[in-house]
C-alpha positions as CSV (number, residue, x, y, z in Angstrom):
1,M,23.7,-49.8,111.8
2,T,22.6,-51.9,108.9
3,R,19.0,-51.7,110.0
4,N,19.3,-47.9,110.2
5,C,20.7,-47.7,106.7
6,L,17.8,-49.7,105.3
7,Q,15.3,-47.6,107.2
8,Q,16.8,-44.4,105.7
9,V,16.6,-45.9,102.2
10,R,13.0,-47.0,102.7
11,D,11.9,-43.6,104.1
12,F,13.6,-41.8,101.2
13,F,12.0,-43.7,98.4
14,W,8.6,-43.7,100.1
15,N,8.7,-39.9,100.6
16,H,9.7,-39.3,97.0
17,S,7.3,-41.7,95.3
18,R,3.7,-41.1,94.5
19,A,1.3,-43.4,92.7
20,D,0.5,-40.8,90.0
21,Q,1.2,-40.6,86.3
22,P,4.8,-41.1,85.0
23,T,6.5,-39.3,82.2
24,S,7.3,-41.1,78.9
25,R,10.9,-40.1,79.1
26,D,13.9,-41.7,80.8
27,V,16.7,-39.4,81.7
28,R,20.2,-40.6,82.6
29,K,22.1,-39.2,85.5
30,G,25.8,-38.7,85.3
31,D,26.7,-41.7,87.5
32,G,25.0,-44.2,85.1
33,V,21.7,-44.5,87.0
34,F,18.5,-44.0,85.0
35,V,15.7,-42.0,86.6
36,R,12.2,-41.8,85.2
37,A,10.8,-38.4,86.3
38,T,8.5,-35.5,85.2
39,G,9.4,-31.9,84.7
40,S,7.3,-29.0,85.9
41,R,5.0,-29.3,82.9
42,K,1.8,-31.3,83.4
43,L,1.5,-34.2,80.9
44,S,-1.7,-35.3,79.1
45,L,-2.5,-38.9,79.7
46,T,-4.3,-41.5,77.6
47,R,-7.3,-43.5,78.8
48,N,-5.1,-46.5,79.4
49,E,-2.6,-44.5,81.4
50,R,-5.4,-43.3,83.7
51,N,-6.4,-46.9,84.4
52,D,-5.0,-47.9,87.7
53,E,-5.1,-51.6,86.7
54,Q,-2.8,-50.9,83.8
55,R,-0.4,-48.7,85.9
56,K,1.5,-51.0,88.2
57,P,3.3,-48.9,90.9
58,L,6.9,-49.8,91.4
59,L,6.7,-49.5,95.2
60,T,3.9,-50.5,97.5
61,K,0.9,-48.2,98.0
62,S,1.4,-48.0,101.8
63,P,4.6,-47.8,103.8
64,P,6.3,-51.2,104.2
65,S,5.5,-52.8,107.4
66,S,9.1,-53.9,108.0
67,L,12.6,-53.7,106.7
68,R,12.2,-57.4,105.6
69,H,9.2,-56.3,103.5
70,F,11.3,-53.5,102.0
71,Q,14.1,-55.9,101.2
72,D,11.7,-58.3,99.5
73,N,10.5,-55.5,97.3
74,L,14.1,-54.8,96.3
75,Y,14.9,-58.5,95.7
76,K,11.8,-59.0,93.5
77,G,13.1,-56.5,91.0
78,R,11.1,-53.5,91.9
79,L,14.3,-51.5,92.5
80,Y,17.9,-52.0,91.4
81,L,20.9,-50.0,92.5
82,P,23.6,-51.5,90.3
83,S,27.1,-50.3,89.5
84,T,26.4,-50.9,85.8
85,P,23.6,-49.0,84.0
86,T,20.1,-50.3,84.6
87,F,16.8,-48.6,85.2
88,L,16.0,-47.1,88.6
89,E,12.3,-46.2,88.3
90,D,11.0,-43.5,90.6
91,Q,7.4,-42.1,90.3
92,I,7.5,-38.4,91.2
93,N,4.4,-36.2,91.8
94,E,3.4,-34.5,88.5
95,S,2.6,-31.3,90.4
96,S,6.0,-31.1,92.0
97,S,7.6,-27.7,91.3
98,R,11.1,-29.3,91.3
99,G,12.5,-30.1,87.9
100,L,14.4,-33.1,86.8
101,Q,17.8,-31.7,87.8
102,E,16.6,-30.9,91.3
103,A,15.2,-34.5,91.7
104,A,18.4,-36.0,90.5
105,T,20.4,-33.8,92.9
106,D,18.3,-35.1,95.8
107,I,19.1,-38.7,94.9
108,H,22.7,-37.9,94.4
109,T,22.8,-36.3,97.8
110,E,21.3,-39.4,99.4
111,H,23.9,-41.6,97.6
112,S,26.7,-39.5,98.9
113,Q,25.4,-39.9,102.4
114,G,25.5,-43.7,102.0
115,T,21.7,-44.1,102.1
116,A,21.2,-46.2,99.0
117,S,24.6,-46.7,97.4
118,S,25.3,-50.1,95.9
119,S,28.5,-50.5,97.8
120,T,26.7,-50.1,101.1
121,L,24.0,-52.6,100.1
122,G,26.7,-55.0,99.1
123,S,28.4,-54.9,102.5
124,F,25.6,-55.6,104.9
125,K,26.6,-58.1,107.6
126,S,23.4,-58.7,109.6
127,E,21.1,-61.6,109.2
128,D,18.4,-59.2,107.9
129,A,20.7,-58.3,105.0
130,E,21.1,-61.9,103.7
131,S,19.0,-61.3,100.5
132,S,20.5,-57.8,100.0
133,K,23.9,-59.3,99.2
134,S,22.5,-60.0,95.7
135,L,20.7,-56.8,95.1
136,H,23.2,-55.6,92.4
137,P,25.3,-57.2,89.8
138,P,28.9,-57.9,91.0
139,Q,31.4,-55.2,90.4
140,R,34.8,-56.2,89.0
141,S,37.8,-55.7,91.2
142,N,41.3,-55.0,89.8
143,S,41.9,-57.6,87.1
144,G,45.6,-56.8,87.0
145,S,46.4,-58.7,90.1
146,A,49.4,-61.1,90.2
147,L,47.1,-64.1,90.6
148,Y,44.9,-63.1,87.7
149,A,48.0,-62.7,85.5
150,A,49.4,-66.1,86.6
151,L,46.2,-67.9,85.9
152,F,45.9,-66.3,82.5
153,K,49.5,-67.3,81.7
154,A,48.8,-70.9,82.8
155,R,46.0,-71.5,80.3
156,H,46.2,-74.1,77.5
157,E,44.0,-73.8,74.4
158,W,41.8,-76.7,73.3
159,P,40.5,-77.3,70.8
160,P,43.3,-75.6,68.8
161,R,42.4,-72.1,67.6
162,M,38.9,-72.3,69.1
163,N,39.4,-69.7,71.9
164,S,38.7,-72.3,74.5
165,Y,41.1,-72.9,77.4
166,F,41.9,-75.0,80.4
167,I,44.2,-74.4,83.4
168,P,46.0,-77.7,84.4
169,N,45.4,-79.1,87.8
170,D,49.1,-78.9,88.8
171,E,49.2,-75.2,87.9
172,L,46.0,-74.5,90.0
173,E,47.6,-76.3,92.9
174,R,50.8,-74.4,92.6
175,L,49.2,-71.0,92.1
176,L,46.4,-71.2,94.7
177,D,48.4,-71.7,97.9
178,V,47.4,-69.9,101.1
179,D,49.9,-67.1,100.6
180,S,48.7,-66.3,97.1
181,I,45.1,-66.3,98.2
182,M,45.9,-64.0,101.1
183,D,47.7,-61.6,98.7
184,E,44.7,-61.6,96.4
185,L,42.2,-61.1,99.2
186,G,44.3,-58.3,100.7
187,G,44.1,-56.3,97.5
188,S,40.4,-56.9,96.9
189,Q,37.3,-55.0,98.0
190,L,36.8,-56.9,101.2
191,G,37.7,-53.9,103.3
192,P,39.8,-54.0,106.5
193,M,40.2,-57.5,107.9
194,A,42.5,-58.7,110.7
195,A,45.5,-60.8,109.6
196,Q,44.4,-63.8,111.5
197,E,40.9,-63.6,110.1
198,L,42.3,-63.2,106.6
199,H,44.6,-66.2,107.0
200,I,41.6,-68.4,108.3
201,L,39.6,-67.4,105.2
202,A,42.5,-68.1,102.9
203,Q,43.0,-71.6,104.4
204,D,39.3,-72.3,104.0
205,I,39.4,-71.3,100.4
206,S,42.6,-73.3,99.7
207,N,41.1,-76.5,101.3
208,K,37.5,-76.3,100.0
209,A,37.2,-73.9,97.1
210,P,40.4,-73.2,95.2
211,R,38.7,-73.7,91.8
212,L,35.7,-71.6,92.7
213,F,38.1,-68.8,93.8
214,A,40.1,-69.1,90.6
215,I,36.9,-68.7,88.5
216,L,36.0,-65.6,90.5
217,V,39.5,-64.1,90.2
218,C,39.4,-64.7,86.4
219,L,36.2,-62.8,86.3
220,G,37.6,-60.0,88.5
221,L,35.2,-61.0,91.3
222,G,37.5,-62.6,93.8
223,H,36.2,-60.4,96.6
224,L,32.8,-62.2,96.4
225,I,34.2,-65.5,97.6
226,P,33.1,-65.0,101.3
227,Q,29.5,-64.9,100.1
228,F,29.9,-68.4,98.7
229,I,31.8,-69.7,101.7
230,D,29.0,-68.3,104.0
231,E,26.5,-70.2,101.8
232,E,28.6,-73.4,102.1
233,I,29.2,-73.4,98.3
234,D,32.6,-74.8,97.4
235,D,34.4,-76.9,94.7
236,E,32.2,-79.9,95.4
237,D,29.3,-77.9,94.0
238,L,31.0,-77.3,90.6
239,P,30.1,-77.2,87.8
240,F,27.2,-74.8,88.4
241,G,24.2,-75.5,86.2
242,R,22.2,-72.8,84.6
243,T,18.4,-72.6,85.0
244,D,16.1,-70.0,83.6
245,D,13.5,-68.4,85.7
246,T,10.2,-69.1,84.0
247,K,8.4,-66.4,86.0
248,M,10.7,-63.6,84.9
249,L,11.7,-63.5,81.3
250,G,15.4,-63.2,80.7
251,R,16.3,-63.9,84.4
252,W,19.0,-66.5,84.5
253,Q,20.2,-68.3,87.6
254,L,22.9,-70.8,88.5
255,C,22.5,-73.8,90.7
256,S,24.9,-76.0,92.6
257,K,25.6,-79.5,91.2
258,S,24.5,-81.0,94.5
259,R,21.3,-78.9,94.6
260,P,20.3,-78.6,91.0
261,N,16.9,-77.1,91.6
262,E,18.0,-74.5,94.2
263,P,19.4,-71.3,92.8
264,I,22.6,-70.0,94.6
265,R,21.4,-67.2,96.8
266,C,24.5,-65.0,96.7
267,M,24.3,-65.0,92.9
268,A,20.6,-64.0,92.7
269,G,21.3,-60.4,91.8
270,W,23.9,-61.2,89.1
271,N,23.0,-59.9,85.7
272,R,22.8,-62.0,82.6
273,S,26.3,-61.1,81.4
274,N,28.0,-62.2,84.6
275,I,25.9,-65.4,84.7
276,I,27.0,-66.2,81.1
277,N,30.7,-65.4,81.9
278,F,30.7,-67.6,85.0
279,D,28.9,-70.5,83.2
280,R,31.5,-70.4,80.4
281,E,34.7,-69.8,82.4
282,Q,34.1,-72.3,85.1
283,W,35.1,-75.0,82.6
284,Y,38.6,-73.5,82.4
285,V,39.4,-75.1,85.8
286,L,37.3,-78.3,85.4
287,A,39.1,-80.0,82.6
288,H,38.6,-83.8,82.6
289,V,41.0,-86.1,84.4
290,F,41.6,-89.5,82.9
291,D,42.2,-91.7,85.9
292,N,41.9,-95.4,86.5
293,N,41.0,-96.3,90.0
294,E,40.1,-99.9,89.3
295,E,43.0,-102.3,88.6
296,D,42.6,-104.6,85.6
297,R,39.6,-102.6,84.4
298,I,39.3,-100.3,81.4
299,P,37.7,-97.1,82.6
300,H,34.8,-95.5,80.7
301,Y,33.8,-91.8,81.1
302,D,30.7,-90.0,80.1
303,I,32.1,-86.5,79.6
304,G,29.8,-83.5,79.5
305,N,29.4,-81.6,76.3
306,N,30.8,-78.4,77.9
307,C,33.8,-80.0,79.5
308,I,37.2,-79.1,78.1
309,L,39.5,-82.0,77.2
310,P,43.0,-81.5,78.6
311,F,44.9,-82.1,75.3
312,V,48.2,-80.3,74.9
313,K,48.7,-81.9,71.4
314,D,45.8,-82.7,69.1
315,E,46.6,-83.9,65.5
316,E,43.0,-84.3,64.4
317,Q,43.5,-81.7,61.7
318,G,47.0,-82.9,60.9
319,D,48.3,-84.8,57.9
320,Q,48.9,-88.1,59.8
321,V,45.2,-88.8,60.5
322,K,44.2,-92.4,59.6
323,Q,40.8,-92.6,58.1
324,G,39.1,-96.0,58.0
325,G,35.7,-97.4,57.2
326,F,34.7,-97.6,60.8
327,S,36.9,-95.1,62.6
328,T,39.3,-92.3,62.5
329,V,42.6,-92.4,64.5
330,W,45.0,-89.6,65.3
331,E,47.7,-88.7,67.8
332,I,47.1,-86.7,71.0
333,I,49.0,-85.9,74.2
334,I,47.1,-85.4,77.4
335,H,48.5,-83.0,80.0
336,P,50.4,-85.2,82.5
337,A,48.4,-83.7,85.4
338,H,45.2,-85.0,83.8
339,Q,46.0,-88.6,83.1
340,K,47.1,-91.6,85.0
341,L,46.4,-94.1,82.4
342,H,49.8,-94.5,80.7
343,C,53.4,-93.7,81.4
344,S,56.7,-94.7,79.8
345,T,60.4,-94.4,80.4
346,N,60.3,-91.4,78.0
347,S,57.7,-89.6,80.1
348,E,60.4,-87.9,82.2
349,K,61.4,-85.9,79.1
350,S,58.0,-85.4,77.6
351,P,54.5,-86.8,78.2
352,P,53.6,-89.9,76.3
353,S,51.6,-89.7,73.1
354,M,48.4,-91.7,72.7
355,A,46.3,-92.8,69.8
356,L,42.7,-91.5,69.9
357,K,40.2,-93.6,67.9
358,R,36.8,-92.1,67.2
359,L,34.1,-94.5,66.0
360,H,32.0,-93.3,63.1
361,T,28.9,-94.9,64.6
362,P,27.1,-93.3,67.5
363,K,25.3,-96.6,68.5
364,E,26.2,-97.9,71.9
365,E,25.8,-101.6,70.9
366,E,28.5,-101.2,68.2
367,F,30.8,-99.4,70.6
368,L,30.4,-102.2,73.1
369,S,31.1,-104.8,70.5
370,E,34.3,-103.0,69.5
371,V,35.7,-103.1,73.0
372,D,34.6,-106.7,73.9
373,M,37.9,-108.2,73.0
374,F,40.0,-105.4,74.5
375,R,38.3,-105.8,77.9
376,A,38.8,-109.6,77.8
377,F,42.5,-109.2,77.3
378,T,43.2,-106.4,79.7
379,A,43.9,-108.7,82.7
380,H,46.5,-110.7,80.6
381,G,48.7,-107.7,79.9
382,H,50.2,-109.4,76.8
383,P,53.1,-107.2,75.7
384,H,52.3,-107.7,71.9
385,L,48.6,-107.0,72.0
386,V,47.7,-103.3,71.8
387,R,46.2,-102.2,75.1
388,L,43.0,-100.3,75.4
389,L,43.6,-97.6,78.0
390,A,40.2,-96.0,78.3
391,T,37.0,-95.2,76.5
392,Y,34.8,-92.2,76.7
393,R,31.6,-90.7,75.2
394,Y,31.8,-87.0,74.3
395,K,29.2,-85.0,72.3
396,N,27.4,-88.2,71.3
397,R,30.5,-89.9,69.8
398,Y,32.5,-92.8,71.2
399,Y,36.3,-92.7,71.6
400,L,39.0,-95.2,72.5
401,L,42.4,-94.4,73.9
402,F,45.5,-96.5,73.1
403,P,49.2,-96.1,73.6
404,F,50.6,-94.4,70.5
405,A,52.7,-96.4,68.1
406,K,55.3,-94.6,66.0
407,S,54.5,-96.6,62.9
408,N,53.1,-99.8,61.5
409,L,55.0,-102.7,60.1
410,R,54.7,-101.7,56.5
411,K,56.0,-98.3,57.2
412,Y,58.8,-99.8,59.3
413,W,59.9,-101.9,56.4
414,E,59.8,-98.9,54.1
415,S,61.9,-96.9,56.6
416,K,64.7,-99.5,56.3
417,P,64.9,-100.3,52.6
418,I,68.0,-102.5,52.9
419,P,68.0,-104.2,56.4
420,D,71.3,-105.3,57.8
421,F,71.5,-109.1,57.6
422,T,73.1,-109.5,61.0
423,G,72.5,-112.0,63.8
424,S,70.9,-109.4,66.0
425,M,68.6,-108.1,63.3
426,I,67.4,-111.6,62.2
427,L,67.0,-112.7,65.8
428,W,64.9,-109.5,66.5
429,S,62.7,-110.3,63.4
430,L,62.3,-113.9,64.5
431,H,61.4,-112.8,68.1
432,Q,58.8,-110.4,66.6
433,C,57.2,-113.1,64.4
434,K,57.0,-115.3,67.4
435,A,55.5,-112.5,69.5
436,I,52.8,-111.9,66.9
437,A,51.9,-115.6,66.9
438,S,51.8,-115.6,70.7
439,G,49.4,-112.6,70.8
440,L,47.2,-114.3,68.1
441,H,47.2,-117.5,70.2
442,L,45.7,-115.6,73.1
443,I,43.0,-114.2,70.9
444,H,42.2,-117.6,69.5
445,T,41.9,-119.2,72.9
446,R,39.8,-116.5,74.6
447,Q,36.1,-117.4,74.3
448,T,33.8,-114.6,73.0
449,T,31.1,-115.8,75.4
450,Q,33.4,-114.9,78.3
451,C,33.9,-111.5,76.8
452,L,30.2,-110.8,76.4
453,A,29.5,-112.0,79.9
454,Y,32.0,-109.5,81.1
455,W,29.7,-106.8,79.7
456,A,26.6,-108.7,80.8
457,K,25.7,-108.8,77.1
458,V,23.7,-111.6,75.4
459,P,25.6,-113.0,72.3
460,P,23.9,-111.9,69.1
461,G,22.1,-114.3,66.8
462,N,24.0,-116.2,64.1
463,G,25.6,-113.9,61.7
464,S,27.8,-114.3,58.6
465,F,30.7,-112.7,56.9
466,A,29.8,-112.0,53.3
467,G,27.4,-114.9,53.4
468,V,29.9,-117.2,55.1
469,E,29.0,-119.3,58.1
470,D,31.0,-118.7,61.2
471,A,32.1,-122.1,62.6
472,D,34.1,-120.8,65.6
473,R,31.9,-117.9,66.7
474,T,32.4,-118.7,70.4
475,F,36.2,-118.1,70.2
476,G,38.1,-115.0,69.5
477,R,39.4,-114.3,66.0
478,H,41.2,-111.3,64.6
479,G,39.9,-111.3,61.1
480,D,42.2,-108.7,59.6
481,I,45.9,-109.6,60.0
482,K,48.0,-107.4,57.7
483,P,51.1,-105.2,58.1
484,E,49.0,-102.1,58.6
485,N,47.4,-103.7,61.7
486,I,50.8,-104.7,63.2
487,L,52.1,-101.6,65.0
488,W,55.7,-100.8,65.7
489,S,56.4,-98.9,68.9
490,I,59.4,-97.7,70.8
491,E,57.5,-96.6,73.9
492,I,58.8,-98.7,76.8
493,D,56.5,-99.0,79.7
494,E,56.4,-101.2,82.8
495,I,54.9,-104.1,80.8
496,H,57.6,-104.2,78.1
497,I,60.5,-103.7,80.5
498,D,59.5,-106.7,82.5
499,R,57.9,-109.1,80.0
500,C,58.9,-108.2,76.4
501,K,61.6,-110.6,75.2
502,C,62.9,-108.4,72.5
503,F,65.7,-106.0,71.8
504,L,64.2,-102.8,73.2
505,E,66.4,-100.5,71.2
506,R,64.8,-101.8,68.0
507,G,61.3,-101.4,69.3
508,Y,58.6,-104.1,69.3
509,L,55.5,-105.1,67.3
510,L,51.9,-105.1,68.5
511,I,48.7,-106.6,67.1
512,A,46.0,-104.0,66.7
513,D,42.4,-103.8,65.6
514,F,41.3,-107.2,66.7
515,G,37.8,-106.1,67.4
516,L,37.0,-105.8,63.7
517,M,35.3,-109.1,63.1
518,D,32.3,-108.1,65.2
519,F,31.7,-105.3,62.8
520,H,31.9,-107.7,60.0
521,R,29.2,-110.0,61.4
522,R,26.8,-107.2,62.0
523,L,27.2,-105.7,58.6
524,T,26.7,-108.9,56.7
525,R,23.2,-109.2,58.1
526,S,22.5,-106.2,55.9
527,K,23.9,-107.9,52.8
528,V,26.9,-105.6,52.6
529,L,29.3,-106.6,49.9
530,P,32.8,-108.0,50.9
531,Q,34.6,-105.0,49.3
532,K,32.6,-102.7,51.5
533,I,34.0,-104.4,54.6
534,G,37.2,-103.2,56.3
535,G,39.1,-106.5,56.1
536,S,41.7,-106.7,53.4
537,Q,41.0,-109.0,50.5
538,T,44.8,-109.3,49.8
539,Y,45.3,-111.4,52.9
540,E,42.0,-113.3,53.0
541,P,42.0,-117.2,52.7
542,P,40.5,-119.3,49.8
543,E,37.5,-120.2,51.9
544,M,36.3,-116.6,51.5
545,G,36.3,-117.0,47.7
546,L,34.5,-120.3,48.0
547,K,31.9,-119.0,50.5
548,K,32.7,-121.7,52.9
549,E,32.8,-121.7,56.7
550,I,35.4,-119.5,58.3
551,S,37.3,-120.3,61.5
552,R,40.4,-119.3,63.4
553,A,42.3,-120.8,60.4
554,Y,41.4,-117.6,58.6
555,D,44.0,-115.8,60.7
556,I,46.7,-118.4,60.1
557,W,46.5,-117.9,56.3
558,S,46.6,-114.1,56.7
559,L,49.6,-114.5,59.1
560,G,51.3,-116.7,56.6
561,C,51.0,-114.1,53.9
562,L,52.5,-111.5,56.3
563,Y,55.4,-113.8,57.3
564,L,56.2,-114.3,53.6
565,E,56.4,-110.5,53.1
566,F,58.6,-110.3,56.3
567,I,61.0,-112.9,54.9
568,T,61.0,-111.0,51.5
569,W,62.0,-107.8,53.3
570,M,64.8,-109.5,55.3
571,I,66.3,-111.1,52.2
572,L,65.6,-108.6,49.3
573,G,64.7,-105.3,51.0
574,W,61.8,-102.9,50.5
575,E,62.1,-102.3,46.8
576,E,61.5,-106.0,45.9
577,L,58.9,-106.3,48.6
578,S,56.9,-103.4,47.1
579,A,57.0,-105.2,43.7
580,F,55.6,-108.5,45.1
581,P,51.9,-107.5,44.8
582,K,52.3,-106.8,41.1
583,A,54.3,-110.0,40.6
584,R,51.5,-112.2,42.0
585,G,48.7,-110.1,40.5
586,M,46.3,-111.6,38.0
587,T,43.9,-109.7,35.7
588,G,40.8,-111.3,34.3
589,A,38.7,-110.6,31.2
590,S,36.8,-107.9,33.1
591,G,39.9,-105.9,33.6
592,V,39.9,-106.4,37.4
593,T,43.3,-107.2,39.0
594,D,43.7,-108.7,42.4
595,D,46.8,-109.5,44.4
596,T,45.5,-112.3,46.6
597,F,47.7,-115.3,47.4
598,Y,45.3,-117.9,46.1
599,T,43.3,-118.8,43.0
600,I,39.8,-120.4,42.7
601,I,39.5,-123.2,40.2
602,Q,36.1,-123.8,38.7
603,D,34.7,-126.1,36.0
604,A,32.2,-124.4,33.8
605,Q,30.6,-127.8,33.0
606,G,30.4,-128.8,36.7
607,R,32.6,-131.8,36.5
608,F,34.3,-131.1,39.8
609,T,33.7,-129.0,42.9
610,P,35.3,-125.5,42.8
611,H,38.3,-125.3,45.1
612,G,41.3,-123.1,45.8
613,I,45.0,-123.4,45.2
614,L,48.0,-121.4,46.3
615,R,48.7,-119.1,43.4
616,E,51.5,-120.4,41.2
617,R,53.2,-117.0,41.1
618,V,53.4,-117.1,44.9
619,R,55.1,-120.5,44.7
620,E,57.6,-119.2,42.2
621,W,58.3,-116.3,44.5
622,I,59.1,-118.7,47.4
623,R,61.4,-120.7,45.1
624,V,63.3,-117.5,44.3
625,L,63.7,-116.7,48.0
626,H,65.2,-120.1,48.6
627,G,67.9,-119.4,46.1
628,Q,69.0,-116.0,47.4
629,P,72.6,-115.5,48.7
630,R,71.2,-114.5,52.1
631,S,69.1,-117.6,52.6
632,S,70.2,-119.4,55.7
633,L,68.9,-122.6,57.3
634,F,66.5,-120.4,59.3
635,I,65.2,-118.8,56.1
636,H,64.6,-122.2,54.5
637,D,62.8,-123.5,57.6
638,F,60.7,-120.4,57.9
639,L,59.7,-120.5,54.2
640,D,58.8,-124.2,54.5
641,L,56.6,-123.5,57.6
642,V,54.8,-120.8,55.7
643,E,54.2,-122.6,52.5
644,D,53.4,-126.1,53.8
645,K,51.5,-125.4,57.1
646,M,50.2,-121.8,57.0
647,L,49.3,-121.3,53.3
648,A,47.5,-124.7,53.0
649,V,44.4,-124.2,50.9
650,D,42.4,-126.6,53.0
651,P,41.7,-124.8,56.3
652,S,41.5,-128.2,58.2
653,T,45.1,-129.0,57.3
654,R,46.4,-125.5,58.4
655,I,48.6,-125.4,61.5
656,A,46.8,-124.2,64.6
657,C,48.2,-121.2,66.6
658,G,49.5,-123.3,69.5
659,P,51.7,-125.6,67.4
660,L,52.8,-122.6,65.3
661,N,54.1,-121.0,68.5
662,M,56.0,-124.2,69.3
663,E,57.6,-124.3,65.8
664,L,58.7,-120.7,66.1
665,M,60.0,-121.2,69.6
666,K,62.3,-124.0,68.3
667,M,63.7,-121.6,65.7
668,V,64.3,-118.9,68.4
669,E,66.0,-121.4,70.7
670,R,68.2,-122.7,67.9
671,G,69.1,-119.2,66.7
672,E,70.1,-118.1,70.2
673,K,72.4,-121.2,70.5
674,E,73.7,-121.3,66.9
675,P,74.2,-117.8,65.4
676,T,75.2,-119.4,62.1
677,Y,71.7,-120.9,61.8
678,L,70.3,-117.4,61.3
679,T,72.8,-115.8,58.9
680,E,75.1,-118.4,57.2
681,A,73.9,-119.1,53.6
682,Q,73.0,-122.7,52.9
683,P,71.7,-124.3,49.7
684,Y,68.1,-125.4,49.9
685,K,67.3,-129.1,50.1
686,R,63.8,-129.6,48.7
687,K,61.5,-131.5,50.9
688,P,58.7,-133.7,49.7
689,R,55.2,-132.2,49.9
690,K,51.7,-133.4,49.8
691,A,50.0,-132.9,46.4
692,S,47.1,-131.2,48.0
693,T,49.3,-128.4,49.3
694,R,50.8,-127.6,45.9
695,R,48.3,-127.3,43.1
696,F,45.1,-128.7,41.6
697,V,45.9,-131.4,39.0
698,H,43.0,-132.0,36.6
699,D,42.0,-135.4,35.3
700,S,44.3,-136.5,32.4
701,S,41.2,-137.4,30.3
702,S,40.0,-133.8,30.6
703,P,40.9,-131.2,28.1
704,A,43.8,-128.9,29.0
705,P,42.8,-126.0,31.2
706,I,42.1,-122.8,29.3
707,L,42.1,-119.4,31.1
708,S,38.8,-118.0,29.9
709,G,38.2,-115.3,32.5
710,L,39.1,-114.3,36.0
711,K,36.9,-112.9,38.7
712,R,38.4,-112.5,42.2
713,S,41.3,-115.0,41.4
714,T,39.1,-117.6,39.8
715,T,40.3,-119.9,37.0
716,F,37.6,-121.6,34.9
717,I,38.1,-125.0,33.3
718,L,36.0,-125.4,30.1
């Protein structure tokens, strides 16, 4: 029957087409088909119109030798029978006595008899009709179906207010079951089909091509799914890639992912509008999935530019975005059906938030350097080091994903202006200080060479930090310990339930941003000034001001400054803590004020080597803390540890991270056994100290020191 239909179409167009002159007018029929025809009046032709080489007939000059030949002519664009308006060109004899209306009536009659209707051509089933499936652009079926409405309702918009959407995987799985697919197919344009045959088709779609079917349903083209199934095109072939036909201008085609150079045959006749719609809307069901299939490995994804990210919360444009010199950080929530990276005990009520960090640099080597340390520490699972969950590249930018922390340590202090001086609160604070030291110890004992080997990277050449030699470059070092880089979190996951020795109801502290030093070393090769570097000058040690070698002792000084602020908050509260920078600040003749914890002593006449001292106002502040009513034996011991062993101006005499952990552990054990050790006020018994840890004492024969000008905490002796 199919062959007979094609034979009638061929005979009709051959009998009604002559290779003579056409008219210069296109007249539209009422059904949307355009016909080029002549009236009864003979037209005058130009010389070019008389030239047979310039007039290319739309049909062959002799009858087609076969139905396949006729179909090929149709496929090559010589004739289109669409359901949407396009041109149907028919050359009619100029001497014909029939007018345009009569010619249109003949074609309309042939259509009504099924000779050349688009619906007939689209329903051929024989092997000779394979190419005729795509002879016309697809016709939309009823877009008001229940499945269409459900898919539309399940969409999530991302980015916000950008008219771009994704349908979550769990919704697709729920909506595209066999029964729903059968209901959709039963109301489509497939025609009569046995129930058993329909069920087999629905099962095939559900198993192999649910996403492809969802795309077609959203486009109102669900009835075309059998053509894709016959061509063995399914979800494994998504996303389709667009390729432009160089031989035919404006002809666009889609290719399977697995066969990128082979256009999909059943889409060959789709018009540009349908191609564009499919190319765009296929991404609605292909949102990225953040999964981790390799244990103890941090996954990295190269995400295509057209892919939609499955974020249900995105605070990039919010007021809590943290902007830094090297990155921007904000809160996101990934749809739970699209991530298996992170979960918490709170996930049952709502999906966990994550911190998304976007690096400002697009350079791969700087991205790799940023994540070196994170990758090295992943296997350890330390509960007080922030975990890098995943990284990805998207639109030529690099991103890092972390668990979201509610606040940082400074904001936590501010949120509790007058902390309760109870045993549980002080013990929690001591546990957290010990936990920070424990995390820093892991950083200090992890060799950078091992981290670089993990990436198969060769260590860079010797670098410097603001012109300072790096003595311990083969070991990890944080380089920017400060309250802003200590995060406070209440998210309880499997790591913190099992291993975090803290009071979970109060939350816990995490060290963050310990990949910053690698950025410092790279930048200093370009002679970048220290104030242009992300590390805080407030917490830097004296060796920075002296341009001497830096080592892991750098972090011990910074941690000592942080501990001193922690003790201040426990005893005096937030208001006094916020006044501490001003209390220790010094302003030089240039008008520049700094709030570092040290001062550099220099002799203008060169009688002694410049060196640093712990700033006298810091010492005075410590003496004040010793005399407070809340000061217990624990407070006195902690202040002595900070002043004598952590804020030692000579880095070689500073306590190392291992012994520091042991000192803090002794305090923890005593506090757990003796609650009065933590909270009962005791007078301070001054302990003898080494002169080198207190202040610089000039030679008695030298003139009295005169403060003639300060520059970055420098005192000059004239």
